[in-house]
Phi, psi and omega in degrees: 000137177277139178232151179205158174234150173238116181254107184266085178280350182272328185092037181272128180277160167062069175230013182298331179298341181297335181304314182287330177295314181296313180300317181296319180297313181294322178295316179302324182268008178057043179260127179230154177053061180229165175222139174213161176229149179236135181234125174271127183226174176270173185290330180294315178294322178299319178301313180299314180296318181296320179291314184293315188261340180240352180071022181250118188272060175195167179282170174212177183273319183214140174233136177242133178241100181284137179264354181224157177240013175203183184262012179291135181263137171248139178061030177061020176211137176279125175268096186289315179141198183238145177238129176249130180236126175279112181294316177300321179292320178300315181296317179295318180292324177300316177296313182300318183272353176074031174227178187287158174296327178300314180295316182294317179295319177296318178302311181295325178294310179298316179304313179297318179297316180298323175297318178301330182271005174103358177287143181214102182290350180275357183277348180151175185295317182297316179295320179297314180298318180297313182295315182290329176294319178295320178299314180296321179302315179292308186296322182283357177275358183229140181302318184294334188239005181295138178293131179278135179285143176243174180298335181278353182278000000 
């Protein structure tokens, strides 16, 4: 059974729907007996983490810290890692992209999980397309996070 925690240090309301998003993502990737944690933080802490661990002196929306580099299980459970999400950045991006905060938070969550599982959209166009297609597959499976069609679609 997969287990996860969501640690809301920011005080963001209404994220219970993420449980089904996380479960669907892990099921899609055939992940069993795993543990991961997600932490909601402010933009200042995200800036500090990004600078300290990536050498980038600015904030970002999501950071993933993978605890494993293969699928070998220790202690009968895969320790996938931690995901940090900047709630202020998520809120700003939801406005910028014209969709709900629910969709943006779910997107960042799925994005972070896929990074924990080894996906890396920075390796090239093929990898980016694969990762983003998987994200859309999960998000479009739920009413709360489904992409709304526009006249241009």
